[in-house]
Structures are given as structure tokens and as C-alpha cells.
C-alpha positions as CSV (number, residue, x, y, z in Angstrom):
1,M,33.4,-44.4,-62.7
2,K,33.1,-40.7,-63.2
3,K,29.3,-41.0,-63.2
4,L,29.4,-42.9,-59.8
5,T,31.8,-40.3,-58.4
6,A,29.5,-37.5,-59.5
7,V,26.5,-39.2,-57.9
8,F,28.5,-39.7,-54.7
9,L,29.6,-36.0,-54.6
10,A,26.0,-34.9,-55.2
11,C,24.8,-37.0,-52.3
12,A,27.6,-35.8,-50.0
13,T,26.8,-32.2,-50.9
14,S,23.1,-32.7,-50.1
15,L,24.0,-34.4,-46.8
16,L,26.4,-31.6,-45.8
17,A,23.8,-29.0,-46.7
18,A,21.2,-30.8,-44.5
19,C,23.6,-31.0,-41.6
20,G,24.5,-27.3,-42.0
21,Q,20.8,-26.5,-41.8
22,G,20.4,-28.6,-38.7
23,D,23.3,-26.8,-37.0
24,D,21.8,-23.3,-37.5
25,P,20.5,-22.0,-34.1
26,A,16.8,-22.0,-33.9
27,P,15.2,-18.5,-34.0
28,Q,14.9,-17.2,-30.4
29,A,11.6,-15.9,-29.2
30,S,11.8,-12.3,-27.9
31,A,11.7,-12.0,-24.2
32,P,8.5,-10.6,-22.8
33,A,8.5,-7.0,-21.8
34,A,9.0,-6.5,-18.1
35,R,5.7,-6.2,-16.4
36,K,5.0,-3.1,-14.3
37,I,2.6,-2.5,-11.4
38,V,1.4,1.0,-10.7
39,V,0.7,1.5,-7.0
40,G,-1.7,4.3,-6.0
41,L,-1.1,6.1,-2.8
42,D,-1.7,9.2,-0.7
43,D,1.8,10.8,-0.8
44,N,1.1,12.7,2.5
45,F,0.6,9.7,4.7
46,P,3.7,9.3,6.9
47,P,5.2,6.9,7.7
48,M,3.4,4.7,5.2
49,G,4.1,6.8,2.1
50,F,5.2,10.4,1.9
51,R,7.7,12.8,0.4
52,D,11.0,13.5,2.1
53,E,13.0,16.7,2.1
54,N,14.2,15.9,-1.4
55,N,10.6,15.4,-2.6
56,Q,11.3,11.6,-3.0
57,L,8.6,9.1,-2.1
58,V,9.6,7.2,1.0
59,G,7.9,5.2,3.7
60,F,7.1,1.8,5.1
61,D,4.7,0.7,2.4
62,I,7.0,2.1,-0.3
63,D,9.8,-0.1,1.0
64,M,7.4,-3.1,1.3
65,A,6.1,-2.6,-2.3
66,R,9.6,-2.2,-3.7
67,E,10.9,-5.4,-2.1
68,A,7.8,-7.4,-3.2
69,A,8.2,-6.1,-6.8
70,R,11.9,-7.0,-6.8
71,R,11.1,-10.6,-5.7
72,M,8.3,-10.9,-8.3
73,G,10.6,-9.6,-11.0
74,I,8.4,-6.7,-12.0
75,E,8.8,-2.9,-12.1
76,V,6.9,-0.8,-9.6
77,E,5.7,2.8,-10.2
78,F,4.2,4.9,-7.4
79,K,1.3,7.2,-8.4
80,P,-0.1,9.8,-5.9
81,I,-3.9,9.8,-6.2
82,D,-6.9,11.4,-4.6
83,W,-7.3,8.9,-1.8
84,S,-11.0,9.6,-1.4
85,A,-11.4,8.3,-5.0
86,K,-9.1,5.4,-4.6
87,E,-11.5,2.6,-5.6
88,A,-12.5,4.5,-8.8
89,E,-8.7,4.9,-9.6
90,L,-8.2,1.2,-9.2
91,N,-11.2,-0.1,-11.1
92,G,-10.7,2.5,-13.8
93,K,-7.3,0.9,-14.3
94,R,-5.4,4.1,-13.7
95,V,-3.5,2.2,-10.9
96,D,-3.0,-1.5,-10.4
97,A,-2.9,-1.6,-6.6
98,L,-3.8,0.4,-3.5
99,W,-0.9,0.1,-1.1
100,N,-0.8,2.8,1.5
101,G,-2.2,1.8,4.9
102,L,-5.4,0.5,3.3
103,T,-7.9,-0.9,5.9
104,I,-9.7,-4.1,5.0
105,T,-13.4,-3.6,5.4
106,E,-16.5,-5.6,4.4
107,E,-17.7,-2.6,2.4
108,R,-14.5,-2.3,0.4
109,K,-14.5,-6.0,-0.2
110,K,-17.6,-5.5,-2.4
111,N,-15.5,-3.6,-4.9
112,I,-11.9,-4.7,-4.6
113,A,-9.9,-7.7,-3.6
114,F,-7.4,-7.8,-0.7
115,T,-4.3,-9.6,0.1
116,A,-4.0,-11.3,3.4
117,P,-3.4,-8.7,6.2
118,Y,0.2,-7.7,6.8
119,M,-0.3,-5.3,9.7
120,A,-2.8,-4.6,12.5
121,N,-3.9,-1.0,13.2
122,H,-6.1,1.0,15.6
123,Q,-8.1,4.2,15.0
124,I,-6.7,6.3,17.8
125,I,-7.8,9.7,19.1
126,L,-5.2,12.5,19.2
127,V,-5.8,15.6,21.3
128,A,-3.7,18.6,22.2
129,Q,-1.5,17.9,25.2
130,A,-3.4,20.3,27.4
131,S,-6.8,19.3,26.2
132,P,-9.5,18.4,28.9
133,V,-10.7,15.5,26.6
134,Q,-9.9,12.2,28.3
135,N,-12.2,9.7,26.6
136,K,-14.7,9.3,23.8
137,A,-17.5,10.6,26.0
138,D,-15.7,13.9,26.3
139,L,-15.9,14.4,22.6
140,A,-19.6,15.3,22.9
141,G,-20.2,18.8,21.5
142,R,-16.7,19.1,20.1
143,V,-15.3,19.3,16.6
144,V,-13.4,16.2,15.5
145,G,-11.2,15.9,12.4
146,A,-10.4,12.9,10.1
147,Q,-9.1,12.3,6.6
148,D,-11.8,12.2,3.9
149,G,-12.2,8.7,2.5
150,S,-10.3,7.1,5.4
151,S,-11.4,4.2,7.6
152,A,-11.3,6.7,10.5
153,V,-14.5,8.2,9.2
154,D,-16.1,4.8,9.0
155,A,-14.9,3.9,12.5
156,I,-16.4,7.1,14.0
157,K,-19.7,6.6,12.2
158,K,-19.9,3.0,13.3
159,D,-19.9,4.3,16.9
160,A,-23.3,5.8,16.5
161,Q,-23.6,7.2,20.0
162,V,-20.3,9.1,19.8
163,A,-20.9,10.2,16.2
164,A,-24.3,11.7,17.1
165,S,-22.8,13.6,20.0
166,L,-20.2,15.5,18.0
167,K,-20.7,19.1,17.1
168,E,-19.0,18.5,13.8
169,L,-17.0,15.8,12.0
170,K,-14.7,17.9,9.8
171,L,-13.0,16.1,6.9
172,F,-9.5,16.9,5.5
173,G,-7.6,15.9,2.4
174,D,-4.8,14.4,4.6
175,N,-3.9,13.8,8.2
176,V,-1.1,16.3,8.3
177,T,-3.5,19.2,7.6
178,A,-5.9,17.9,10.2
179,L,-3.1,17.9,12.8
180,M,-2.2,21.4,11.9
181,D,-5.8,22.5,12.6
182,L,-5.6,20.6,15.9
183,S,-2.4,22.5,16.8
184,A,-4.1,25.8,15.9
185,G,-7.1,25.0,18.1
186,R,-9.6,24.7,15.3
187,L,-10.2,21.1,16.2
188,D,-10.7,19.4,19.5
189,A,-9.4,16.0,18.4
190,V,-8.3,14.0,15.3
191,V,-9.1,10.4,14.7
192,V,-6.3,8.7,12.7
193,D,-4.6,5.4,12.0
194,E,-2.4,4.5,14.9
195,V,0.8,3.9,12.8
196,V,0.4,7.4,11.3
197,G,-0.8,9.2,14.5
198,R,2.0,7.9,16.7
199,Y,4.6,8.6,14.1
200,L,3.5,12.2,13.6
201,A,3.1,12.8,17.3
202,S,6.6,11.5,17.9
203,K,7.9,14.2,15.5
204,R,6.1,16.9,17.6
205,A,7.0,15.9,21.1
206,G,4.8,17.5,23.8
207,Q,2.2,18.8,21.4
208,Y,-0.3,15.8,21.3
209,R,-1.6,13.2,23.6
210,V,-3.1,9.8,22.6
211,L,-6.3,8.8,24.5
212,D,-6.5,5.3,26.0
213,E,-9.8,4.7,24.2
214,N,-9.9,4.2,20.5
215,F,-12.3,3.4,17.7
216,G,-11.4,-0.2,17.2
217,T,-8.8,-2.6,15.6
218,E,-8.5,-3.2,11.9
219,D,-6.1,-4.9,9.4
220,Y,-4.1,-3.4,6.6
221,G,-4.0,-5.2,3.2
222,V,-3.1,-4.4,-0.4
223,G,-6.1,-3.7,-2.6
224,L,-6.3,-5.1,-6.1
225,R,-8.9,-5.4,-8.8
226,K,-11.2,-8.4,-8.4
227,D,-10.3,-9.8,-11.8
228,D,-6.6,-9.6,-11.2
229,A,-6.4,-13.0,-9.5
230,E,-3.0,-14.0,-10.8
231,L,-1.3,-10.9,-9.3
232,L,-3.2,-11.3,-6.1
233,A,-2.0,-14.9,-5.7
234,K,1.6,-14.0,-6.5
235,L,1.6,-11.0,-4.2
236,D,0.1,-13.0,-1.3
237,Q,2.8,-15.6,-1.8
238,T,5.5,-13.0,-1.9
239,L,4.3,-11.2,1.2
240,D,4.1,-14.5,3.1
241,A,7.7,-15.2,2.1
242,M,8.8,-11.7,3.3
243,K,7.1,-12.4,6.7
244,K,8.7,-15.8,7.1
245,D,12.3,-14.8,6.2
246,G,12.2,-11.7,8.4
247,S,12.6,-9.1,5.7
248,A,9.2,-7.5,6.4
249,A,10.1,-7.3,10.1
250,R,13.4,-5.6,9.2
251,I,11.5,-2.9,7.2
252,A,9.1,-2.4,10.1
253,Q,12.0,-2.0,12.5
254,Q,13.4,0.8,10.3
255,W,10.2,2.8,10.4
256,F,8.6,1.9,13.7
257,G,11.4,0.6,15.9
258,A,9.5,-2.6,16.4
259,D,8.2,-5.6,14.5
260,I,4.5,-4.8,14.0
261,I,4.0,-7.2,11.0
262,K,0.9,-9.4,11.4
């Protein structure tokens, strides 16, 4: 009897041990580290991305990028770069995206991938309020400024007749400096993105005038590396959702006073 009892107790002990092992929680896999996207931008490009009076980065594209990153569950870091070297910064993996009023062009498509357009833009011509210049033909023999590496330069050169007629096409590191030269009389006109030009002109009421003629329409998109297909697809999906639910329009209203989302 004692032998049977001992055998029973041994079996029971083994069974309980087995049950206890089964009840232990399975080892939990560590959560993946939060992914971060580094956005390269020109930090003197109001109202798309610039520094406020507290030296904080603000702007339409800043707000768009932050909202998109929040929805995708990733961290976003903004990194000011030399905009004329933006493609090298992107493909050299020093930044993960170019999001700062970046115009989609066939030439740029050779080196980088783009999201679907989120805004339409024009390359407008700004002159001093009292300037005799009324149209593109009046730019003949005059000095015109534009930001180095911007699509404004490409737009001017594309209009071969006007480009050939200029006395000089003077390039600047940013549009704010170009407009300072326009105000000082060192330039006769500045060619600039409409969203930027009209914003800056509104801050200096009575100083500048926008000509009726422009250098064409273009689309803005976010630039990514060609091999970053997963991020491109996710960002396209997120931007589309922001357009459909009205959040992109609300951000546009805050910066432009109108829904200019494409």
C-alpha cells in the first residue's frame, strides 16, 4: 500500500510540476525601437519651413510632416540642409525625406522618388511696387534673382527666350536674402514659389508687386530614396487620408487662409 501511495505521489508531483511549467508566462519579445524619419529642409523658406522668433522650426510643411509621422507611429526629426545639395543629402542617407516645398520634376525623378502631389504651385515674378516691369518681356536687360537649386532656376531656364534676354540671373542661398536685394534695388525682380512669394509679400505690405505672368505651374511632393518603397507607400496612404478627412485642409487654412491642398 505504501509503495502504491509513493508511486501515486510521485506521479502527482510530476503532473503538478508540468502544469506549473505550462502556467509560466511565455517570454515576451522586446518591442521594436520606435522608427524615426529625418526630414531635410531649408529652414529659411517661409511659410513652408522656417524659424520663428523663438528659433523654433515652424511652417506648413513642418505641421504636415508632424501630423503624418504621428499617424504612422514614427518619430520625426527636422534637419536643416544646404538645399542646393538636397539630393546628395538624401541619397547619402543623411536625411530620409525632402519635405519643404519640393517641386516634382522629370529631372529629379531620375534620382529620387516622389509621393503623389499634395499642392499645386506657380513660379511667380515679384518686383518692387514702383517698378516699371509689367511682364516677362520687360525683364530683358535686367538682373533677376532666384534661390540656388530651386525649381525657379529651372523654370527661368526653360523659358529660353526670357533667360537669354536677362542681363544676369543672380543666385541666392535663400529667398529672404533675394527679396532683401530686391528691396535694396540690387535686383529688378525675383522669381519664387508662389506660396512663399505671396506669404513674404503679405508681410511687407506695399513693397512688392506680383506680375500677372508667371513661369508655369508645378506640383509639390515629398522626396524619398528610390529604394525606400515601404516608406513611400505608407506616406502616400497617410497623406491621402489627411486629404480625405480634412486635416490637410485645416493645416492649409492656418498658414494660407485657404484650402490649397491638391
